[in-house]
C-alpha positions in Angstrom: -11.6 -302.5 -1.2 -8.3 -301.6 -2.5 -7.5 -297.7 -1.9 -4.7 -298.0 -4.3 -6.9 -299.5 -6.9 -9.3 -296.7 -6.9 -6.7 -294.1 -6.9 -5.0 -295.5 -9.9 -8.4 -295.8 -11.6 -9.0 -292.2 -10.8 -5.8 -291.0 -12.2 -7.1 -292.0 -15.9 -9.9 -289.1 -15.5 -9.4 -285.5 -15.7 -11.5 -282.8 -13.7 -14.9 -282.6 -15.4 -14.9 -286.3 -16.8 -17.8 -288.6 -16.6 -17.3 -292.2 -15.0 -20.0 -294.4 -15.8 -21.4 -297.1 -13.7 -20.5 -299.7 -16.4 -17.0 -298.8 -16.4 -16.9 -299.0 -12.5 -18.4 -302.3 -12.8 -15.9 -303.3 -15.3 -12.9 -302.4 -13.2 -14.5 -303.4 -9.7 -17.1 -305.7 -10.2 -19.5 -306.3 -7.6 -17.8 -303.5 -5.6 -18.6 -301.0 -8.2 -21.3 -299.4 -6.1 -19.2 -299.4 -2.6 -16.4 -297.5 -4.6 -19.1 -294.9 -6.2 -20.1 -294.2 -2.6 -16.4 -294.0 -1.6 -15.6 -291.4 -4.5 -18.8 -289.4 -3.5 -18.2 -289.7 0.2 -14.6 -288.6 -0.1 -15.1 -285.8 -2.5 -13.2 -287.4 -5.3 -16.3 -287.5 -7.6 -20.0 -285.9 -7.7 -23.1 -287.8 -8.6 -25.3 -286.3 -11.5 -28.5 -287.8 -13.0 -29.2 -287.4 -16.5 -32.3 -288.4 -18.2 -32.4 -291.2 -20.8 -35.3 -291.8 -22.9 -37.1 -295.1 -22.1 -37.9 -295.6 -25.6 -34.8 -294.7 -27.7 -32.0 -294.6 -25.2 -31.0 -291.2 -26.0 -29.2 -289.3 -23.1 -31.4 -285.9 -23.1 -29.7 -283.6 -20.3 -29.3 -283.3 -16.5 -32.2 -284.1 -14.4 -31.2 -281.1 -12.7 -31.8 -278.8 -15.6 -35.3 -280.2 -15.8 -35.9 -279.6 -12.1 -34.8 -276.0 -12.2 -37.1 -275.5 -15.2 -40.8 -275.1 -15.2 -41.3 -278.5 -17.2 -40.7 -280.5 -13.9 -43.6 -278.9 -12.3 -45.6 -280.8 -15.1 -43.3 -284.1 -14.7 -43.5 -284.8 -18.3 -40.8 -284.0 -20.8 -40.4 -285.2 -24.8 -37.4 -286.8 -25.9 -35.1 -284.5 -28.0 -34.2 -287.3 -30.5 -37.5 -289.3 -30.9 -40.3 -286.9 -29.5 -41.5 -289.7 -27.0 -43.3 -288.4 -23.9 -42.0 -289.9 -20.5 -42.3 -288.8 -16.9 -39.4 -287.1 -15.2 -39.9 -289.2 -11.9 -39.7 -292.3 -14.0 -36.4 -294.1 -12.4 -35.9 -296.3 -15.8 -35.5 -293.0 -17.4 -32.4 -291.9 -15.0 -28.6 -292.7 -15.7 -26.3 -291.8 -12.9 -22.8 -290.8 -13.8 -20.1 -289.7 -11.5 -17.8 -286.7 -12.5 -14.4 -286.4 -11.2 -13.4 -283.8 -9.3 -10.0 -282.2 -8.9 -9.7 -283.4 -5.1 -6.9 -286.1 -6.1 -3.6 -286.3 -4.5 -1.5 -289.3 -4.9 -2.0 -292.1 -2.6 0.6 -293.2 -0.1 0.4 -296.3 1.9 
């Protein structure tokens, strides 16, 4: 894993912007998961999980918002776009993204 390449990649993002797995995979290929783990471990990004409707693929909010809400006790929610019912613990309904933090300094070798 090339650290300079990671920092160069991160410089394209501002604090709070989402970094999607597909983008990581496009830039880093089969090392995308390793890069994502590096970002989190080193405080360069935080990981967030969003709900994605398994019927229509609509991204329906952060899982943490549902966990903090009473709807998680029921473990079921309804898609805001198509109305489909789905379980919050259904991993097919989860999308993980990474959120760029402000802990980025230029990399010096």
